[in-house]
VEXDREN-2710 file (C-alpha; in Angstrom, 1 decimal):
% VEXDREN-2710
k/r/px/py/pz
1/MET/-18.9/18.8/-95.2
2/ARG/-22.2/20.6/-94.5
3/ILE/-25.1/19.5/-96.6
4/PRO/-27.1/22.4/-98.2
5/ASP/-30.3/23.0/-96.7
6/ALA/-32.2/22.8/-100.3
7/VAL/-30.9/19.2/-100.8
8/ARG/-32.0/18.2/-96.9
9/PRO/-35.5/17.2/-98.0
10/TRP/-34.3/15.0/-101.0
11/LEU/-32.3/13.2/-98.4
12/ALA/-34.9/12.5/-95.5
13/ARG/-35.9/9.2/-95.1
14/PRO/-39.9/9.2/-96.1
15/ALA/-42.2/7.5/-93.7
16/VAL/-44.7/4.9/-95.4
17/HIS/-47.1/2.3/-94.0
18/ILE/-46.5/-1.2/-94.8
19/GLU/-49.5/-1.5/-97.0
20/THR/-48.0/1.6/-99.2
21/LEU/-44.8/-0.7/-99.4
22/VAL/-46.6/-3.8/-100.4
23/LEU/-48.7/-2.1/-103.2
24/ALA/-45.6/-0.5/-104.6
25/CYS/-43.7/-3.7/-104.7
26/ALA/-46.9/-5.8/-106.2
27/ALA/-47.1/-3.0/-109.0
28/PHE/-43.2/-3.3/-109.8
29/VAL/-43.5/-7.0/-109.8
30/MET/-46.1/-7.2/-112.4
31/LEU/-44.8/-4.5/-114.5
32/ALA/-40.9/-5.5/-114.6
33/GLY/-41.1/-8.8/-113.8
34/ASN/-43.6/-10.3/-115.7
35/GLY/-42.4/-9.7/-119.2
36/PRO/-42.9/-13.1/-120.6
37/PHE/-46.4/-13.4/-119.3
38/TRP/-47.5/-10.2/-120.8
39/ARG/-45.7/-10.8/-124.2
40/ALA/-47.7/-14.1/-124.2
41/ALA/-51.1/-12.7/-122.9
42/LEU/-51.1/-9.7/-125.7
43/ALA/-49.4/-11.7/-128.3
44/GLY/-51.4/-10.8/-131.4
45/ARG/-53.2/-7.8/-130.2
46/SER/-53.1/-4.2/-131.8
47/TRP/-52.3/-1.3/-129.3
48/GLY/-54.5/0.7/-131.6
49/ASP/-57.5/-1.5/-130.3
50/PRO/-59.1/-0.1/-127.4
51/GLY/-60.0/-3.4/-126.1
52/THR/-56.3/-4.3/-125.7
53/TRP/-55.7/-1.5/-123.2
54/GLY/-58.9/-2.3/-121.4
55/PHE/-58.0/-6.0/-121.4
56/SER/-54.4/-5.4/-120.2
57/ALA/-55.6/-2.7/-117.4
58/ALA/-58.1/-5.1/-116.1
59/LEU/-55.5/-8.1/-116.1
60/PHE/-52.9/-5.9/-114.3
61/VAL/-55.1/-4.3/-111.7
62/ALA/-56.6/-8.0/-111.0
63/LEU/-53.1/-9.6/-110.7
64/THR/-51.8/-6.8/-108.3
65/ALA/-54.5/-7.0/-106.2
66/PHE/-54.0/-10.4/-105.7
67/TYR/-50.6/-10.5/-104.9
68/ILE/-51.4/-7.3/-102.3
69/ALA/-53.7/-9.7/-100.7
70/ALA/-51.6/-12.7/-100.3
71/ALA/-48.6/-10.4/-99.2
72/ALA/-50.6/-8.2/-96.6
73/LEU/-51.7/-11.5/-95.0
74/LEU/-48.0/-12.3/-94.1
75/SER/-46.5/-8.9/-93.8
76/SER/-45.4/-7.4/-90.1
77/ARG/-42.9/-4.5/-89.2
78/PHE/-40.7/-7.6/-88.8
79/THR/-41.5/-9.5/-92.0
80/VAL/-42.4/-7.2/-94.7
81/ARG/-39.3/-6.1/-95.8
82/PRO/-37.4/-9.6/-96.0
83/LEU/-40.7/-10.8/-97.5
84/LEU/-40.8/-8.2/-100.3
85/ALA/-37.1/-8.4/-101.0
86/LEU/-37.2/-12.2/-101.3
87/VAL/-40.3/-11.9/-103.6
88/LEU/-38.1/-9.5/-105.8
89/LEU/-35.0/-11.6/-106.1
90/VAL/-37.0/-14.5/-107.0
91/THR/-38.9/-12.7/-109.4
92/ALA/-35.8/-11.6/-111.1
93/GLY/-34.4/-14.6/-111.1
94/ALA/-37.0/-16.7/-112.7
95/SER/-37.9/-13.7/-115.1
96/TYR/-34.4/-13.9/-116.5
97/TYR/-34.3/-17.6/-117.2
98/MET/-37.8/-17.7/-118.5
99/ASP/-37.2/-14.9/-120.7
100/ARG/-33.7/-15.9/-121.9
101/TYR/-34.3/-19.5/-122.2
102/ALA/-38.5/-19.4/-122.8
103/VAL/-39.1/-21.8/-119.9
104/TYR/-42.2/-22.3/-118.1
105/MET/-41.7/-22.5/-114.2
106/ASP/-44.0/-25.3/-113.7
107/ARG/-43.7/-28.2/-111.2
108/PRO/-41.2/-30.3/-113.2
109/MET/-38.9/-27.5/-114.4
110/LEU/-38.6/-26.4/-110.6
111/ALA/-37.7/-29.7/-109.7
112/ASN/-34.9/-29.9/-112.2
113/VAL/-33.8/-26.3/-111.0
114/LEU/-33.9/-27.7/-107.2
115/ALA/-31.9/-30.8/-108.2
116/THR/-29.2/-28.9/-110.5
117/ASN/-25.8/-29.4/-109.0
118/TYR/-23.2/-26.7/-108.9
119/LYS/-21.2/-27.8/-111.7
120/GLU/-24.3/-27.7/-113.9
121/ALA/-25.6/-24.4/-112.3
122/ARG/-22.4/-22.5/-113.3
123/GLU/-22.9/-23.0/-116.7
124/LEU/-26.0/-21.0/-116.4
125/LEU/-24.4/-18.2/-114.6
126/GLY/-22.9/-15.1/-116.0
127/PRO/-22.7/-11.3/-116.1
128/GLY/-26.2/-11.2/-117.9
129/MET/-28.0/-13.0/-115.3
130/ALA/-26.1/-10.8/-112.4
131/ALA/-26.8/-7.7/-114.3
132/HIS/-30.7/-8.7/-114.5
133/ILE/-30.7/-9.6/-110.8
134/LEU/-28.8/-6.3/-109.9
135/VAL/-31.1/-4.2/-111.6
136/PHE/-34.3/-5.9/-111.1
137/GLY/-34.1/-7.7/-107.9
138/ALA/-31.1/-6.3/-105.8
139/LEU/-31.2/-2.8/-106.2
140/PRO/-35.4/-2.6/-105.6
141/ALA/-34.9/-5.0/-102.4
142/ALA/-32.2/-2.5/-101.2
143/LEU/-34.6/0.4/-101.5
144/LEU/-37.2/-1.4/-99.3
145/TRP/-35.1/-0.4/-96.2
146/TRP/-35.0/3.3/-97.5
147/PRO/-38.2/4.6/-96.2
148/ARG/-39.1/4.4/-92.4
149/LEU/-42.4/2.7/-91.5
150/LYS/-45.1/4.3/-90.0
151/SER/-47.0/2.9/-86.9
152/ARG/-50.5/2.5/-85.8
153/SER/-52.0/0.9/-82.7
154/LEU/-52.5/-2.7/-82.6
155/GLY/-56.6/-2.6/-83.2
156/ARG/-56.2/0.0/-85.9
157/ALA/-53.6/-2.0/-87.9
158/PHE/-55.7/-5.0/-87.7
159/ALA/-58.6/-3.2/-89.1
160/VAL/-56.8/-1.3/-91.8
161/ARG/-55.1/-4.6/-92.8
162/ALA/-58.3/-6.4/-92.9
163/GLY/-59.8/-3.5/-95.0
164/TRP/-57.0/-4.0/-97.5
165/ILE/-57.2/-7.6/-97.7
166/VAL/-60.7/-7.4/-98.3
167/GLY/-60.5/-4.5/-100.8
168/ALA/-57.8/-6.1/-102.7
169/THR/-59.6/-9.0/-103.2
170/ALA/-62.8/-7.4/-104.3
171/ILE/-61.0/-5.3/-106.9
172/GLY/-59.0/-8.5/-108.0
173/VAL/-62.2/-10.1/-109.0
174/ALA/-64.1/-7.1/-110.0
175/SER/-61.4/-6.5/-112.6
176/LEU/-61.1/-10.3/-113.6
177/LEU/-65.1/-10.4/-114.1
178/LEU/-64.7/-7.4/-116.6
179/VAL/-62.9/-9.4/-119.3
180/PHE/-63.6/-12.9/-117.7
181/ALA/-64.7/-14.3/-121.5
182/ASP/-61.2/-13.3/-123.0
183/PHE/-59.4/-14.2/-120.0
184/ALA/-60.9/-17.8/-119.9
185/SER/-60.5/-18.1/-123.5
186/LEU/-56.9/-17.0/-123.2
187/MET/-56.1/-19.4/-120.6
188/ARG/-57.8/-22.2/-121.7
189/ASN/-55.8/-22.1/-125.5
190/ASN/-52.8/-21.6/-123.3
191/GLN/-52.9/-23.5/-120.2
192/GLU/-49.3/-23.2/-119.8
193/MET/-49.5/-19.5/-119.5
194/ARG/-50.2/-19.8/-115.9
195/TYR/-46.5/-20.7/-115.2
196/LEU/-45.7/-17.5/-116.8
197/ILE/-47.1/-15.5/-113.9
198/THR/-44.2/-14.8/-111.5
199/PRO/-44.0/-15.2/-108.6
200/GLY/-47.2/-17.1/-108.4
201/ASN/-45.9/-20.0/-110.7
202/ILE/-42.9/-20.3/-108.4
203/VAL/-45.2/-20.5/-105.1
204/ALA/-47.4/-23.1/-106.9
205/SER/-44.6/-25.1/-108.3
206/VAL/-42.6/-25.2/-104.9
207/SER/-46.0/-26.2/-103.1
208/ALA/-46.6/-29.1/-105.6
209/ASN/-42.9/-30.1/-105.0
210/LEU/-43.2/-30.2/-101.2
211/TRP/-46.9/-31.3/-100.6
212/GLY/-48.7/-32.0/-103.8
213/ARG/-49.2/-35.2/-106.2
214/ALA/-45.3/-34.7/-107.1
215/LYS/-44.4/-35.8/-103.3
216/ARG/-46.4/-39.1/-103.7
217/PRO/-43.8/-42.0/-104.0
218/ASN/-44.0/-44.2/-107.1
219/GLN/-45.5/-47.2/-105.8
220/PRO/-48.3/-49.5/-106.7
221/LYS/-52.1/-47.9/-105.8
222/THR/-53.6/-49.4/-102.5
223/VAL/-55.6/-52.3/-103.4
224/VAL/-59.5/-52.1/-103.8
225/GLY/-61.7/-55.0/-103.6
226/ALA/-59.1/-57.7/-103.1
227/ASP/-61.7/-60.1/-102.4
228/ALA/-63.5/-59.4/-105.9
229/LYS/-64.9/-62.4/-108.0
230/VAL/-67.8/-62.9/-110.2
231/ALA/-70.7/-64.3/-108.1
232/GLY/-73.9/-66.1/-109.0
233/PRO/-74.5/-68.7/-111.6
234/ALA/-72.7/-68.4/-114.9
235/ARG/-74.5/-66.3/-117.6
236/ALA/-75.2/-68.1/-121.1
237/ARG/-73.1/-65.4/-123.1
238/PRO/-70.4/-63.1/-122.5
239/THR/-71.3/-59.3/-121.5
240/LEU/-69.8/-56.5/-123.8
241/PHE/-70.4/-53.2/-122.1
242/VAL/-69.5/-50.0/-123.5
243/LEU/-68.5/-47.0/-121.3
244/VAL/-68.6/-43.6/-123.3
245/VAL/-66.7/-41.1/-121.2
246/GLY/-67.8/-37.6/-122.8
247/GLU/-66.1/-34.7/-122.3
248/THR/-67.2/-31.1/-121.5
249/ALA/-71.2/-32.2/-122.4
250/ARG/-73.7/-30.5/-120.4
251/SER/-77.4/-32.0/-119.7
252/GLN/-79.3/-28.6/-120.3
253/ASN/-78.1/-28.7/-124.1
254/PHE/-79.5/-32.3/-124.7
255/SER/-82.7/-32.5/-126.5
256/LEU/-83.3/-35.9/-124.9
257/ASN/-83.3/-34.1/-121.5
258/GLY/-86.0/-31.0/-123.0
259/TYR/-83.6/-28.8/-124.9
260/ALA/-85.1/-27.0/-127.7
261/ARG/-82.7/-27.7/-130.3
262/PRO/-82.7/-30.9/-131.7
263/THR/-79.4/-32.0/-130.5
264/ASN/-80.1/-35.7/-130.2
265/PRO/-81.5/-36.9/-133.4
266/GLU/-79.8/-40.5/-133.4
267/LEU/-80.3/-41.4/-129.8
268/ALA/-84.0/-40.0/-129.8
269/ARG/-84.9/-42.7/-132.6
270/ARG/-83.1/-45.6/-130.4
271/ASN/-84.5/-47.0/-127.2
272/VAL/-82.5/-45.3/-124.7
273/ILE/-83.2/-44.1/-121.3
274/SER/-81.8/-40.7/-120.4
275/PHE/-81.2/-39.6/-116.5
276/PRO/-81.7/-35.9/-117.0
277/ASP/-80.9/-34.8/-113.6
278/ALA/-77.3/-36.3/-113.3
279/LYS/-74.5/-34.9/-111.2
280/ALA/-70.6/-34.9/-112.1
281/CYS/-67.9/-35.4/-109.3
282/GLY/-66.2/-32.3/-110.5
283/THR/-66.0/-29.6/-112.9
284/SER/-62.6/-30.5/-114.6
285/THR/-61.3/-33.7/-116.0
286/GLU/-58.5/-33.8/-113.7
287/VAL/-60.8/-34.3/-110.7
288/SER/-63.8/-35.8/-112.3
289/LEU/-62.3/-38.7/-114.1
290/PRO/-60.2/-40.3/-111.1
291/CYS/-63.2/-39.6/-108.8
292/MET/-66.2/-41.3/-111.0
293/PHE/-64.2/-44.6/-111.1
294/SER/-63.4/-44.5/-107.6
295/PRO/-65.3/-46.1/-104.7
296/PHE/-65.0/-42.8/-103.1
297/GLY/-66.9/-40.4/-105.1
298/ARG/-68.3/-36.9/-104.5
299/ALA/-69.8/-38.3/-101.2
300/ARG/-66.8/-39.1/-99.7
301/TYR/-64.5/-37.2/-101.8
302/ASP/-60.8/-37.4/-101.1
303/GLU/-58.4/-36.3/-103.6
304/GLU/-55.5/-38.1/-101.9
305/LYS/-57.3/-41.5/-101.5
306/ILE/-58.7/-41.1/-105.1
307/LEU/-55.3/-41.0/-106.8
308/THR/-53.8/-43.5/-104.7
309/HIS/-56.2/-46.2/-104.4
310/GLU/-57.2/-48.6/-107.5
311/SER/-60.2/-47.6/-109.8
312/VAL/-63.4/-49.9/-110.7
313/LEU/-61.6/-51.2/-113.6
314/HIS/-58.8/-52.5/-111.7
315/VAL/-61.3/-54.5/-109.6
316/LEU/-63.0/-55.9/-112.7
317/ALA/-59.6/-56.8/-114.2
318/ARG/-58.9/-58.7/-110.6
319/ALA/-62.3/-60.7/-111.2
320/GLY/-61.6/-61.9/-114.6
321/VAL/-63.3/-59.2/-116.5
322/GLN/-61.3/-57.9/-119.5
323/VAL/-60.8/-54.3/-119.8
324/LEU/-59.8/-51.8/-122.3
325/TRP/-59.4/-48.1/-122.4
326/ARG/-59.5/-46.3/-125.6
327/ASP/-58.5/-42.7/-125.5
328/ASN/-59.1/-39.7/-128.2
329/GLN/-58.2/-37.0/-125.3
330/SER/-55.3/-36.5/-122.6
331/GLY/-55.3/-39.8/-121.0
332/CYS/-57.0/-42.1/-118.3
333/LYS/-55.5/-39.6/-115.6
334/GLY/-54.3/-42.9/-113.7
335/VAL/-57.5/-44.5/-114.1
336/CYS/-56.6/-47.1/-116.1
337/ASP/-52.6/-47.6/-114.9
338/GLY/-51.2/-51.1/-115.4
339/LEU/-54.2/-52.3/-117.6
340/PRO/-54.7/-52.2/-121.5
341/ALA/-54.9/-48.9/-123.1
342/GLU/-54.8/-47.2/-126.6
343/GLN/-53.9/-43.8/-127.1
344/LEU/-55.9/-43.0/-130.3
345/ASP/-55.9/-39.0/-130.4
346/HIS/-52.6/-39.2/-133.0
347/ALA/-53.4/-42.7/-134.4
348/ALA/-53.8/-41.1/-138.2
349/VAL/-56.7/-43.2/-139.1
350/ALA/-58.2/-42.0/-142.2
351/PRO/-60.8/-40.3/-142.5
352/PHE/-61.0/-39.3/-138.8
353/CYS/-57.5/-38.0/-138.5
354/SER/-55.9/-34.6/-139.6
355/GLY/-53.4/-32.4/-138.0
356/ASP/-53.3/-32.4/-134.7
357/GLN/-56.5/-34.1/-133.5
358/CYS/-59.0/-36.9/-134.5
359/LEU/-62.7/-36.9/-134.5
360/ASP/-64.3/-39.2/-131.8
361/GLU/-65.5/-42.0/-134.5
362/VAL/-61.5/-42.8/-134.2
363/LEU/-62.5/-44.7/-131.2
364/LEU/-64.8/-47.0/-133.0
365/SER/-61.5/-48.1/-135.4
366/GLY/-60.6/-51.5/-135.1
367/MET/-63.3/-52.5/-132.6
368/ASP/-64.1/-55.7/-134.7
369/LYS/-60.9/-56.9/-134.2
370/VAL/-61.1/-56.1/-130.5
371/LEU/-63.8/-58.4/-130.0
372/ARG/-62.5/-61.2/-131.9
373/ASP/-59.4/-60.9/-129.9
374/ARG/-60.8/-61.1/-126.5
375/HIS/-63.2/-63.7/-125.1
376/GLY/-65.1/-63.7/-122.2
377/ASN/-66.6/-60.3/-120.4
378/LEU/-65.4/-57.3/-121.5
379/LEU/-65.6/-53.4/-120.8
380/VAL/-64.6/-50.8/-123.1
381/VAL/-64.0/-47.5/-121.9
382/MET/-64.1/-44.9/-125.0
383/HIS/-62.8/-41.3/-123.7
384/GLN/-64.1/-38.6/-126.0
385/LEU/-62.6/-35.5/-127.2
386/GLY/-66.0/-34.5/-127.4
387/SER/-67.0/-30.8/-126.8
388/HIS/-63.7/-29.8/-125.1
389/GLY/-63.3/-25.9/-125.7
390/PRO/-63.0/-23.2/-126.4
391/ALA/-62.6/-24.4/-130.1
392/TYR/-65.9/-26.2/-130.2
393/PHE/-65.8/-25.7/-134.1
394/LYS/-63.1/-28.2/-134.2
395/ARG/-64.9/-31.3/-132.6
396/TYR/-67.1/-32.1/-135.7
397/PRO/-67.1/-32.4/-139.3
398/PRO/-68.4/-30.1/-141.7
399/ALA/-71.4/-32.2/-142.1
400/PHE/-72.4/-31.0/-138.8
401/ARG/-72.4/-27.4/-139.1
402/LYS/-76.1/-27.3/-138.6
403/PHE/-76.9/-24.6/-135.8
404/LEU/-75.7/-21.2/-137.1
405/PRO/-74.2/-18.9/-137.0
406/ALA/-71.7/-21.0/-135.0
407/CYS/-68.2/-19.3/-133.6
408/GLU/-65.3/-20.9/-135.7
409/SER/-62.6/-19.0/-133.6
410/ASP/-61.0/-20.5/-130.5
411/ASP/-60.8/-16.9/-129.1
412/LEU/-64.3/-16.7/-127.6
413/ARG/-64.1/-12.7/-127.1
414/VAL/-64.4/-12.7/-131.1
415/CYS/-68.0/-14.3/-131.0
416/SER/-71.2/-13.5/-129.5
417/GLN/-72.9/-15.8/-126.8
418/ALA/-75.4/-17.0/-129.4
419/GLU/-72.4/-18.2/-132.0
420/ILE/-70.8/-20.1/-129.3
421/VAL/-73.8/-21.8/-128.1
422/SER/-74.5/-22.9/-131.9
423/ALA/-70.9/-24.2/-132.2
424/TYR/-71.4/-25.9/-128.8
425/ASP/-74.7/-27.7/-130.0
426/ASN/-73.1/-28.6/-133.5
427/SER/-70.2/-30.8/-131.1
428/LEU/-73.1/-32.3/-129.4
429/LEU/-74.9/-33.2/-132.6
430/TYR/-71.9/-35.0/-133.5
431/THR/-71.4/-36.9/-130.2
432/ASP/-75.0/-38.0/-130.7
433/PHE/-73.9/-39.1/-134.2
434/PHE/-71.2/-40.9/-132.6
435/LEU/-72.9/-42.5/-130.0
436/GLY/-75.4/-43.7/-132.7
437/LYS/-72.5/-45.4/-134.1
438/VAL/-71.8/-47.0/-130.8
439/ILE/-75.0/-48.5/-130.4
440/ASP/-75.0/-49.8/-134.1
441/PHE/-71.8/-51.7/-133.6
442/LEU/-73.4/-53.0/-130.4
443/GLU/-76.4/-54.5/-132.5
444/GLN/-74.1/-56.4/-134.6
445/ALA/-72.2/-57.6/-131.6
446/GLN/-75.3/-59.2/-130.3
447/LYS/-74.7/-62.1/-132.4
448/THR/-72.0/-63.2/-129.7
449/HIS/-72.5/-61.0/-126.5
450/ASP/-75.0/-59.4/-124.5
451/THR/-74.5/-55.7/-125.2
452/ALA/-75.2/-52.3/-123.4
453/MET/-73.6/-48.8/-123.4
454/LEU/-73.4/-46.0/-121.0
455/TYR/-72.6/-42.4/-122.0
456/VAL/-71.9/-39.9/-119.4
457/SER/-69.8/-36.6/-119.4
458/ASP/-67.3/-35.8/-117.1
459/HIS/-68.4/-32.4/-116.7
460/GLY/-70.3/-29.4/-118.1
461/GLU/-69.4/-26.4/-119.4
462/SER/-70.4/-22.7/-119.2
463/LEU/-71.4/-20.8/-122.1
464/GLY/-71.7/-17.3/-121.1
465/GLU/-74.3/-17.6/-118.7
466/GLY/-73.5/-15.0/-115.7
467/GLY/-70.5/-14.1/-117.3
468/LEU/-68.6/-17.3/-117.2
469/TYR/-67.3/-19.5/-119.7
470/LEU/-65.5/-22.9/-119.9
471/HIS/-65.5/-24.7/-116.6
472/GLY/-63.4/-25.5/-113.6
473/MET/-65.1/-23.3/-111.2
474/PRO/-64.7/-24.6/-107.4
475/TYR/-67.5/-27.2/-107.0
476/ALA/-69.1/-25.4/-104.2
477/ILE/-69.9/-22.3/-106.2
478/ALA/-70.0/-23.8/-109.8
479/PRO/-73.2/-23.2/-111.5
480/ASP/-75.4/-26.2/-112.9
481/THR/-74.4/-26.0/-116.2
482/GLN/-70.9/-27.1/-115.1
483/THR/-72.1/-29.9/-112.8
484/ARG/-75.2/-31.5/-114.3
485/VAL/-74.2/-33.9/-117.1
486/PRO/-75.9/-36.0/-119.6
487/PHE/-76.3/-39.7/-118.6
488/VAL/-77.7/-42.1/-121.1
489/LEU/-78.2/-45.8/-121.2
490/TRP/-78.8/-48.0/-124.1
491/MET/-79.2/-51.8/-123.6
492/SER/-79.9/-54.9/-125.7
493/GLN/-82.9/-57.2/-125.2
494/ALA/-80.3/-60.1/-124.3
495/PHE/-78.8/-57.7/-121.7
496/ARG/-81.7/-56.7/-120.1
497/GLY/-82.9/-60.5/-120.1
498/SER/-79.5/-61.7/-118.7
499/LEU/-79.5/-59.1/-116.0
500/GLY/-83.2/-59.8/-115.4
501/LEU/-83.7/-55.8/-115.7
502/ASP/-87.0/-54.4/-115.8
503/GLU/-86.8/-51.6/-118.1
504/GLN/-89.9/-49.2/-116.9
505/CYS/-88.3/-49.6/-113.6
506/LEU/-85.3/-47.9/-115.0
507/ARG/-87.2/-45.4/-116.8
508/ASN/-89.0/-44.2/-113.7
509/GLN/-85.9/-44.1/-111.8
510/ALA/-84.2/-41.9/-114.2
511/ARG/-87.4/-39.7/-114.4
512/GLU/-87.6/-39.4/-110.6
513/GLN/-84.4/-39.8/-109.1
514/GLN/-81.0/-38.0/-109.3
515/ALA/-78.2/-40.1/-110.7
516/SER/-74.5/-39.1/-110.2
517/HIS/-71.1/-40.0/-110.7
518/ASP/-70.9/-41.9/-107.5
519/GLN/-73.1/-44.7/-108.8
520/LEU/-70.7/-45.4/-111.5
521/PHE/-68.2/-47.9/-109.5
522/HIS/-70.7/-49.8/-108.0
523/SER/-73.2/-49.9/-111.2
524/LEU/-69.9/-51.4/-113.2
525/LEU/-69.5/-54.3/-110.7
526/GLY/-73.3/-54.9/-110.8
527/VAL/-73.5/-55.3/-114.6
528/PHE/-70.5/-57.9/-114.5
529/GLY/-72.2/-59.5/-111.3
530/VAL/-68.6/-59.3/-109.6
531/GLY/-68.9/-59.7/-105.8
532/THR/-66.9/-57.7/-103.2
533/ALA/-67.0/-55.8/-100.1
534/ALA/-66.4/-52.5/-101.7
535/TYR/-69.5/-53.2/-103.4
536/ASP/-72.5/-51.0/-102.2
537/GLY/-76.1/-52.2/-103.8
538/LYS/-77.6/-48.9/-102.8
539/LEU/-75.2/-47.0/-105.3
540/ASP/-75.9/-49.7/-108.2
541/LEU/-78.3/-48.1/-111.0
542/PHE/-79.7/-51.2/-111.7
543/ALA/-80.1/-53.0/-108.5
544/PRO/-83.5/-51.6/-107.7
545/CYS/-84.9/-52.9/-111.2
546/ARG/-83.5/-56.3/-111.2
547/ARG/-86.3/-59.0/-111.1
548/PRO/-85.8/-61.8/-108.6
END
């Protein structure tokens, strides 16, 4: 049968470049394979609002551009079709289950999928799945073989490909920056949403299962300071040291460090020493918390070693110091594994707890009993909820709503920068009040113990400076607002005497030298007089100011 001449042009195979095929596939995946993500990202937004169109367009362009850059790195004449076909089929399968069963394709979920046997899997198979994968996976994948691929000389192909990768990355970054405050707030409020972005969620979860933390065997941590023991003469009285680990507090907004607003009235009237230039180990709790309690710190940062080795709390416990972790947040991230710990964020302690959170004063509840029940040297770590964003207004009671107008929404896009800063400052004002309460408790405890408190935040926060919000930027390019943290010390007279500390020396040191999370491991060992080969006196905050 002869094909009519009018039909022939429609049946002719078009010729396209590899980059065009990648672009078409990336756009299709973002539009047709990410329904759960788009519904979650745009929930509660009105399509009558021009901002909704702008936000969705910028987000679509950014994610599509990032996928183009990633796929272009791996594509050649021989790999582009199999690679894109795999992406289409995986995306279709994942989006079907995510949509039908409302699941998130995170590491544990993917581990469950990989471990599913045939008997379990066949119960999930059906015509609905087959139809979905056929329409959104198999047919688009088959169409990849319809066009012919144009060729270029090797040199020109390399130059064009590099231009696409650089250009797509630049477009993605620029598009995301246009809506960064909105996007950052969205992802902070709904952290699990990143597991809805397909196929990136699949790639990340597979990587985590093969090479990430999940691959580490469930075995005891590597011992640190096996030789640890209390050295020197016995002290007349036991030491009670409270370490308050703050959350998302930045040094720049502490009035103790020169901030114009009086965010530290309670600390200002007490005899505290503030180290205004203190650096954090990281820009997120997941990084900073394990790092600051490890012997490696930022100077020798190695995530694998930090997460698989004991913390300073284990070293102190081995030497006979009693350790207690009290938490009003998301746990100790492995720092206190195997040690006494109390999770208080749902303690239902009136009047500090209501709804789904507790105010930080809950960390002081029951401390009288803690002191009665434990004898000898004691370290208590209090892990705050602090100024955890973006809902800063939920971190303090109404009495601390002093700086106005304050943002009272966890959607930062509806607030001005000034309102966000006011809410954040109010949360610091409450932290100041809480720290004052801790000092009051320690002053009462002086009847039986030599007492001291160190407050240091895990990381800082961006509040709109340079278009950045929240935290978590890569450390190498993170602004000071995310890496400079408050570092405040209070000591009773008996504590200073038992350690032979020169207070003026410490004040001079605070003014003239930079402090850091790296000093915490060694300073805590020094406080309790624990001798071990793991101790480095050069990193002991107190060592230079001890009198012979």
